[in-house]
N, C-alpha and C positions, 0 to 999 in steps of 0.2 A: 765423358763419364769420369768421375773422380777415381783416382787410383786406389782409394781405400774401398771402393765398391766393386766387387767382382761377381758376375753372374756365373752360376755353375753351368757347365756345358749342357745344351739342350733346354735350358730354362727360357721361359717366355717373359719378356719385360712386362711389368705390371700394367702399363697402359694398353698394350696389345691384349693382355689377358682380360682386362675390363671390357674392351671393345668386342672380344670374341665370346664372352660369357653368354650373351643372349642367343647367339647363333648355336653355341654348344647345347644350351638348355633346350632350344627348339628342336634341334636334331635328336636329342635324347628322348624328348616327348613324342616326336613323330615316330621314332624307332619303336618305342614302347607301344604305341597305338597300332603299329602295323604287324606286330607279332600276335598271331592268333592265340586266343585263350581257350584252354581245354574246357573250362567251365562254361564258356559261351557255346561251344559246340554241344556239350552235354545238355544244356538247357534247350537248345534248338532241337536236338535229337528227341528229347522227351516230348516236346510239342508236336514234332513231325510224327513220331510213333503213335501218339494219342490220336492224331488226325487219321492216320492210316488204319488203326484198329477200329475207329468209329466210322470208317468209310466216308470221311468228310473231304470230298474232292474239292470243295471251295477252298478249304484251308490248305490242302496239298498244292493246289494251283498257286495260291498266294505265297507259299513257301518255296516256290520254284523260280528258277531263272529262265524265263521264256525267251526263245523256244528251247525246250529241253531236248537234248540229243537222245535218240533211241538207237542203240547199236545192237547188232546181232551177235550171235556167239562166235561167228567167224569174221576175220578181217575183211573178206571180200563181200560180205553182205552190205546192202545199202544202209547208210545212216539216215534216219528219218528225223525231221524237226517237228516236235510236238508243240502245238499252240494251246492256248487256254481252252479252245474248243475240242481239241483232240487228246489232250493229256489225260482227262479223267478216264476215258474208256481204255486207253493204253495202260494206264497205271493199274486199273482194276484187273486187266488181263495179266499184268506182271505179278500182282499179288497172288494170283491163282497158279502161277508157273511153278513147276516142281524144280527145286534147286538141287536136291539130293535124291536121285532116282532110287537108290537102295533103301532109303527110309521113307520116301514119298513126301519129304518135307517141302512145303511150299515157301515162297518168299514171305508170305504173310506169317507163317510159323516162325521164321527166323526173326522177323520184326517183333512178333509177340514175345519171344523168348529172350529178347535183348533190351531190358530196361536201361542198361548202361551200355553205351556204344564202346566197341573194342576197336579203336583206331590208333595205330602207332603215332607217337608224338611227333616224329619227323614229318609225317603226312600233314598233321594239323598245322605244324609250323610253316609248311609250304602252302597253306591255305586250301588244302584239299583233304577230303575224307571219303574213303570207300567203305561202305557197309553192305556186304553181300553184292547184290545187283544194282545198288544205288551209289552214285557218286555225287558228293556235295562239294561246292566251292564257296570260298569266302570272298565276298565282294563288298562294295560300298554299303549295301543294305544288309550286311550280315551274311550268315550262312544260307544257302539256297540249294535245292536239288538242281543239278545241272545235267546229269546223264543217267539213263537207265540202260541196263543190258537186258534185252528182251530174250525170251525163251524161243525154242524152235517153232512153236505153234503160231508165232506172229509173222 
């Protein structure tokens, strides 16, 4: 290297930079694609909410990651795995479940009163969103219902 050309400390030679550019670009694009988008979850929630309010169990099943885990209120209660055949009945029971005993608000009331989901941004960035008794996860096929927390009557 000629003595008149000096690289600043930490600088990457141009040749290496040109070779690394496609890798850096691909890594940046992959990183951008893997970060969940709040708008994507909001759009999913609105479709999911509409299906729940319309009692459209075909759509609810399609928007679920089967088998859906069904967990009880207590940690020692058994975890059930809901299939396409068992999810509709369990989901309907969940919608009738009272979430707030003092007001007698059901899960369905909570869904009805929430046109916009209230999920902390850090949850969404982690690819998970909990809305009341429902847990959604982000996967290859977008957002899907993954877990429900069932009430005491199930």
